N, C-alpha and C positions, 0 to 999 in steps of 0.2 A: 274878497268875496268871489264866489263863482259867478260867471256871467249868465249861464243857463242852469236852472236848478237840477242838481243831481237827484236821483230818486230818493236817496237817503236824506237829503236836505228837505225834500217835500215831506217825507215822513216825520222828520224832526219838527217842522213847522206845524204839522197836524197834531202831533203829540203835545207840543207846547200849547197850542190854542185850545185843544179839547180836554186835556188832562191836567197839565202842570199849572198853567197860569190861573185857571179858574179857582183852584184850591190853594194857591201859593200862600196867601195870608193865614189860612187855617193851618197849613202844614208848618209854617214858621213858628206857630205857637204850640204845636204838638210834635209830630215827628213824621219823617218821610214814610208814607204808607207802603206796605208790601205791594199793593195794587199798582202803584206808580212804577215800581221796579219791575214788576211783571210786564207792564206795558212796554218798558224799555227793552226788556229781554226779547220780547216777541217782535220788536220793530226792526231788528236787523242792525240797529245803530252800534251795538257792541262789537260788531265785526268790521267797522269802517276801516280800520288800519290793519286788518288781518289778511293774509294771503287768500286768494280765491281757492287755491288747492285745499285749503282747510275749512272752507265754508264761509270765508269772509268776503269783503267787497274789494279789498286792495285799492281803496279810493285814494286820491291824492290828498296831500296835507291840507290843501285849501278847503276841501270838503269837510274834513275833520274839524278844522277851525270854525267853519260856518255853523256846523252842528253845535259845537261848544257854545258859540255866541247865542244861538237860539235857545238852548236849554238853560244856560245860566241866566239869560234875561227873563226867562219865564219863571224859574224857581231855582235859585242858586243852590239850595240845600240838596235838591234832587240831582242837579248837575254834579255837585261835589261827590256824591256817593258813586255815581256811575263813571265819573272821569278817572277814578282810581283804577278802573279795569284796564285802561289802555297800556299802562306800563307792563303788567304781566304779559299781555298779548305781544308787545314788542320784544320783551325779553325772550319769550319762547320762539318768536320768529327768527331771532338771531342766533339761536343755539342749535346744536345737534345732539344734545343730551336726551336721554329717554323720556324726560318729562314732556318734551315737545309732542311726541306722538300720543302720549297719554292724555294731554290736557288741551292742546291748542285748538283742536276742532270744537271741543265743548265750550271753550271761551269765545271762539269766533262766531259760533251760531247762537250764543246767548243761553245755551243750556245751563252754563254756570256763570255766575258773576263773581269776580275776584276783587278783593281789597288789597291794600299794600301796607307793609310795615317796614319801611326802609329809610324814612327821612332822617332818623337818628344817626345814620351813617355820616351825615354832613357835619356832625359835631366832633368828628375825629380830630385830634388823637384821643378825645374822650370816647370810651366804648360802652354805651349803655347796654348793648346786647353782644354777648360773646358766643361764638360757635365753636364747639369742641367735637372732634371726631370720636365716634363711639359705635361699635358693633354694626358696621355696614351702613352707617348713617351719621347723623349729627345731633348733638344735644345743644339746645339753646338756653342760655341763662341771662337774666337781666330784666330790664323794663323797657317796653315800647311806650314812649310818652303819649303818643297820639295814634289812635287807630279808628278810622271812619267807616261807618256802614255796619257796625256790629248788629247782628240779628237780621241783616239784609243780605250780606255777602255769603256765598257758598264756600269759597276758599279764600285764602290769603297768601300773598307772596311775602315771606318773612326773610329779613336779612340780618346777619350777624358778622362779626369780625373775628378771625382766628388769632391764635397767639403768634402766627407767622405773618400777621398783617395782610391777610387775604379776606375778601368778602365771600360769603356764601349766601346765595338766595335760594330758598326752597319753598315749595308749596305745602300747605297743610289745611285741614278743614277749619273754617272760621267759626269755631264753637268752643265752648269750655270743654277741656279734656285734660288728661293727666299731664301735668307740667305747664298748663296754660290756664290762667285765670284772668277774667276781665273785671275791671272796676265798674261801678255803676256809671250810666251815661253822664257825661259832663254837662253842666249848665254853663252855657257860653253866652256872650253878648250878642252873638250872631251865629246862625247855623247850628244851634242846639238840635234842630230837627234831623241833622245828618247822623245822629247816633254815634258820637265820638266817645271812645273809652281809652283807658290805658290798659296795657296787657302786662301781666306779671308772668315771667317765664322761669320755671323752676325745673330745668332739665328736660324741656319738651324735646322728644326724640322724633326726627324726621328722616326717613330712609333715603339712601343715595339716589334712588330712582326718581325722587321728587325734587332733586336739585336742578335749578334752571340756570344758575351761573356760579362759577367758582373761579375767581381771578384775583390778582394782586390788587390791594386797595387803591394804589396810585393809578393803575390803569382804569379802574372803574370811575374814580373821581375825575380823571381827565375827560372821560366821556360824558360824565354827568354835568360838568360845569356849564356848557353852553345853554342847556335847557332853561334853567331858572333865570338866565340873563335876558331871555326873550319876553316880550309882553304877552300876557295871558289873554286868549280870546274871551275868557269870562269877563275880563275888565271891560272890553268893548260891549259885550252883551248887556251887562248891568247898566253901563252908561247909556246905551241906546234905549233901554226900557225907561230910564229916568227922563231922557229927552222926550219920550212919548207922552209924558205927563204934562208937558209944557204946551203953551200956545204955539202951534206950528208955524204961524204967520209972523211971530215976533222975531225981529232981527237978532235978538240974543240967541234964540233957539237955532236959527239958521247958521249963525256964526259958530256956535259950539259944534253943530253937526259937521260943518266944513272942516273945522280943526280936528275933530275926531276921525273923520274919514282920511285926512292927510296922514295923521300919525299911524292909523291902522295900515294904510298902504305901505308906508315906510317900514313899519315893524315887521309886517308879513314878508316883505321883500328880503329883509335880512334873515328872517327865520328860514327862508327857502334858499339862502346863499349856499353854494356847494361846499364852502369851507366853514363849518359851524364854529370853529375856534377863532375865526377872524372877526374883527369889528366888535369885540366884546364891549368896549366903552360906548360905542354908538348904540348897541343893543340896549345897554343899561339906561342910556339917556332917553331913548324912546320909551322904555318901560316906565320910567318916572314921569314922562310927559303923559302917557296913557293914564297913570294913576291920578295925575293932577286934573285931567279932563273928566275922569270918572267922578272924582270928588266934587268938582264944580257942577257937573250935571246933577248929581244926587242932591247937592245943596240947593240948587235951583228948584228941584222938585219939592224939597221941603219948604222953601220960601213960598212957592206957588200954592202949596197946600195950606199954609198958614196954621192956625191953631189945630185944625183937623189932623195935621200931620203928627201931632203928639200922641195920637191914639196908637196903641201897640199893634193894632191890626190895620194900620194905614199903609198903603203900598209904598208911598214915598219914604216913610220911615224904614220899612223893611229893606228897600233898596239901599238906603244910606248905611244901614247896619251891615248889609252884605258887602257893600263897598269897603267898609272898615275891615271886614274879614279878609277880603282879597288883597289888602295892603300888606298883609303878613303871610298869606298862604304861599307855601313853597319858598319862603324867604331863606336866603343864605347870607353869610357874613358879607359877601361881596355885594349882593343886592342891597342889603341894609346900608352899607357905607355909601353907595351911589345915591340911594334915596335920601338919606339924611344930608348928604352933600348938596343935593338939588334943593332941598327945603331950606338949607342955610343960605344958599346963594340967592334965594328968592327974596330975602329980606335984608 
């Protein structure tokens, strides 16, 4: 956590207290409202990791993590919609392709909100989405199993794999169009409010100037591996909110908070390690410890709430369901093995 509040952290706390948390139970039962997304767009938070030259803040990772904790702890569904935005921003920051000059400033300033459709790449060698070169651009064929923020995002960063085992990431408008059809919103046990759909791609054409990344699959996968191994700030945010529902003077609460703070410090120290491909096993171990503490904290909140916690609009129950979602959000085969191994070793 940052020692002195960054201006964006102050804004995040204000947004969480005044907009997100007061309506979180209602949002959970309905959907993330456009008004919440508009508040995030105008807050400057979408540019936290964007270069200042493009209208962003260029803030350190510690600030981005603290913002994520605050938003996820206030309303995990809203956090999940807006957190998709940061991968497109980072992707454009690292490229010199024409899409950078066309889109980065609009994403950094919050003029546009971007979603992502690339998690299916992690199922390789299975290829749910194929990218085929065509007429100065690319046609995308296949199915995106999960796409979050439909109806809220302005654009999406879509990825496919070529016949030559390369990845192509390209931007397109996040709307129904020729070659792109969305399913009805999915009903999920948690975060239904985040408006998640599947996308059917039947030759969606995207021009070359909208391409943000074109690289061998293996090089992309090597760069992608460290991220999912790190503990998510959202896990700590939901755990903190659950602890806030407990008696703060109870030794159990104090003990859980001390353990959570220790794991957070260790996990974030590794996330900031200059060699992201090192200490993968240690990162995974801390991630599973964070999961365990989040589960314990949300269970304690349920127990404290008693029978009232069975109501679908109860905050403790919402947090418990959000915690269940975070157990599998961004999950890779490596993360799954580590988590199941830790669960097995506990008994």
